[in-house]
C-alpha positions in Angstrom: -7.5 27.5 -10.8 -5.6 30.6 -11.3 -1.7 30.1 -11.0 -1.2 31.9 -7.8 -3.8 29.2 -5.9 -1.4 27.2 -4.8 -3.1 25.7 -2.0 -5.8 24.6 -4.2 -3.1 23.3 -7.2 -1.2 21.3 -4.5 -4.7 19.7 -3.5 -5.7 19.1 -6.8 -1.9 17.3 -7.7 -2.4 15.5 -4.6 -5.7 13.8 -5.6 -4.6 13.4 -9.1 -1.2 11.5 -7.5 -3.3 9.4 -5.5 -5.5 8.2 -8.2 -2.5 7.6 -10.2 -0.8 5.5 -7.5 -4.2 3.3 -6.7 -4.5 2.8 -10.9 -0.4 1.7 -10.5 0.5 4.1 -13.0 3.7 4.9 -11.0 4.9 7.6 -13.1 2.1 9.6 -13.7 1.8 9.6 -9.8 5.2 10.9 -9.0 4.6 13.8 -11.7 1.6 14.9 -10.1 2.8 14.3 -6.6 6.0 16.5 -7.4 3.8 19.4 -8.5 1.7 19.2 -5.5 4.7 19.3 -3.3 6.1 22.5 -5.4 2.8 24.4 -5.0 2.4 23.3 -1.6 5.8 24.7 -0.6 4.8 28.0 -2.3 1.7 27.6 -0.2 3.9 27.2 3.2 0.9 24.2 3.7 2.8 21.1 6.0 -0.5 19.2 5.0 -0.1 19.6 0.9 3.8 19.0 1.4 3.4 16.1 3.5 0.8 14.2 1.3 3.2 14.7 -2.0 5.7 13.5 0.4 4.1 10.3 1.5 2.5 9.4 -2.1 6.4 10.1 -3.5 7.3 7.7 -1.0 5.1 4.9 -1.9 5.9 5.2 -5.4 9.9 5.4 -5.0 9.3 2.0 -2.8 7.2 0.7 -5.5 9.7 1.3 -8.3 12.9 0.2 -6.2 14.4 3.2 -5.4 14.5 2.8 -1.9 16.8 5.7 -1.3 15.1 8.1 -2.8 11.8 6.9 -0.8 14.0 7.4 2.5 14.4 11.3 1.1 10.8 11.7 1.0 9.9 10.0 4.3 12.4 12.2 6.1 10.8 15.0 4.1 7.5 13.8 5.5 9.0 13.5 8.9 9.8 17.2 9.5 6.4 18.1 7.8 5.0 16.2 10.6 7.0 18.0 13.5 5.7 21.3 12.6 2.2 20.1 11.6 -0.8 20.8 14.1 -2.5 17.9 11.6 -2.3 14.9 14.0 -2.3 12.5 11.2 0.6 13.5 9.2 2.8 12.1 12.0 1.0 8.6 11.3 1.5 8.8 7.4 5.4 9.6 8.7 5.2 6.7 10.5 3.4 4.5 8.1 5.8 5.2 5.1 9.0 4.7 6.7 7.7 1.5 8.3 7.1 0.3 4.7 10.4 1.5 4.1 12.1 -0.2 6.8 10.6 -3.3 6.0 11.8 -2.8 2.4 15.3 -2.5 3.8 15.4 -5.3 6.2 15.2 -3.7 9.4 11.9 -5.4 10.6 12.6 -4.2 14.2 12.5 -0.4 13.2 9.5 -1.1 10.8 7.4 -2.9 13.8 7.8 -0.1 16.2 7.0 2.3 13.6 3.8 0.3 12.4 2.8 0.2 16.3 2.8 4.1 16.1 0.6 4.1 13.0 -2.2 1.3 14.0 -4.8 3.8 15.0 -4.9 5.6 11.3 -8.2 3.6 10.2 -9.7 5.0 13.1 -10.0 8.4 12.3 -9.5 8.8 8.1 -10.9 7.0 5.4 -8.0 7.2 2.6 -7.4 3.3 1.5 -3.8 3.6 0.9 -2.4 4.7 4.6 -5.4 2.3 6.2 -3.7 -0.5 4.1 -0.5 -0.1 5.2 -1.5 0.2 9.0 -3.4 -2.9 8.7 -0.5 -4.6 7.0 1.5 -3.1 9.4 0.0 -4.3 12.6 -0.3 -7.6 10.7 3.4 -8.3 9.8 4.4 -6.9 13.1 2.2 -9.5 14.9 3.8 -12.1 12.4 7.2 -11.4 13.1 7.0 -11.5 17.1 5.7 -15.6 15.8 1.7 -14.7 16.6 0.6 -15.9 13.4 -2.8 -16.1 14.5 -3.1 -12.4 15.9 -2.0 -11.4 12.2 -4.5 -13.3 11.1 -7.4 -12.1 12.9 -5.8 -8.5 12.3 -6.4 -9.2 8.7 -9.8 -10.5 8.8 -11.0 -7.6 11.1 -9.6 -5.2 8.4 -11.6 -7.2 5.8 -14.6 -6.7 7.3 -14.1 -3.0 8.6 -13.4 -2.7 4.3 -16.6 -4.4 3.6 -18.6 -2.6 6.4 -17.4 1.2 4.9 -17.7 -0.3 1.2 -14.2 -0.6 0.0 -14.1 -3.3 -1.9 -10.4 -2.5 -3.1 -9.3 -2.2 0.2 -10.9 -5.2 1.0 -9.2 -7.3 -1.8 -6.1 -5.8 -0.9 -5.9 -7.5 2.5 -6.9 -10.7 1.1 -3.9 -10.5 -1.2 -2.0 -10.0 1.7 -3.6 -12.7 3.6 -2.9 -15.7 0.9 0.7 -13.9 0.8 1.6 -14.3 4.7 0.2 -18.1 3.9 2.6 -18.7 1.0 5.6 -17.0 3.0 4.9 -19.8 5.8 5.0 -22.5 3.4 0.9 -23.1 4.0 0.2 -23.6 0.3 -3.3 -25.4 1.1 -4.2 -22.6 3.2 -3.6 -19.6 0.3 -5.7 -22.2 -1.7 -8.3 -22.0 0.5 -8.2 -18.4 1.0 -8.5 -17.9 -2.6 -11.3 -20.2 -3.1 -13.3 -18.5 -0.3 -12.7 -15.2 -1.3 -13.5 -15.6 -5.0 -9.9 -15.2 -6.7 -9.5 -17.0 -9.2 -6.3 -19.3 -9.9 -4.9 -19.2 -12.5 -7.3 -16.6 -14.6 -6.4 -17.0 -18.3 -5.0 -13.3 -19.7 -8.4 -13.4 -22.0 -10.5 -13.6 -18.7 -8.9 -10.6 -16.8 -11.1 -8.3 -15.1 -10.7 -5.3 -16.9 -13.0 -3.0 -15.2 -12.2 -4.4 -11.3 -11.5 -2.1 -8.5 -8.1 -3.2 -7.6 -5.1 -3.6 -10.1 -5.2 -6.9 -11.8 -1.2 -6.9 -11.8 -1.3 -7.9 -8.1 -3.7 -10.4 -8.9 -1.2 -12.1 -11.6 1.5 -11.6 -9.0 -0.1 -14.0 -6.6 -1.3 -16.2 -9.1 2.6 -16.7 -10.0 3.2 -17.4 -6.7 0.9 -20.1 -6.2 1.9 -21.3 -9.2 5.2 -21.7 -8.3 4.6 -23.3 -4.6 2.8 -25.7 -6.7 6.1 -26.4 -8.7 4.1 -25.4 -12.1 6.9 -23.7 -13.4 6.3 -23.5 -16.9 3.1 -21.9 -16.3 4.2 -19.5 -13.9 6.6 -18.3 -16.6 3.6 -17.8 -19.1 2.6 -15.6 -16.6 5.3 -13.5 -16.0 5.4 -13.0 -19.5 1.8 -11.3 -19.7 2.8 -9.2 -16.3 
């Protein structure tokens, strides 16, 4: 692509960043998204800079850099305010809800998640759809409505299967298991694992090298279950692998 085609370069950069994020290659995601943001600024395209800010914000959350994530959330919010593209506002709400969750501001997180809950109905990208469904479920859980939270996750899983999104389906199952573990329901968590075909524990030699979603999330889930079962030494062995 010619060097003066800034919008196209920004679009390619965002696509690369998205792929790296999905593969949990966060440093590579940050590099590609930073370049996409720079090219988007040159092109004067809020759409491109907004997506780059969204991906950079998610990456910084994963790396534990919440102050930086908040800066990207503010950038995305500014893009959304001046852009005619409606779903940039939803991306902003979803990212800032996640940041608020990580910072312990659950009331604000619930409000922002509620604003972004319509996202799955009109856009197909897995990451924001996952954040929208998870955010709604967590908001319901925080309000004390555990059953509605579970129904939201199950509905999301059905939608993921119907729309041929296996990675979204797996991510929502992991969230459902995590919800059970957080509530002290080990038996429920093990039932979900058995129902969904998640193996617990899986020896390192038998990891799914070609699975459609990141194995380390499943490994972390295995560790949480082992700890809940008080199998600390086995959990420690898996932690060393991760």
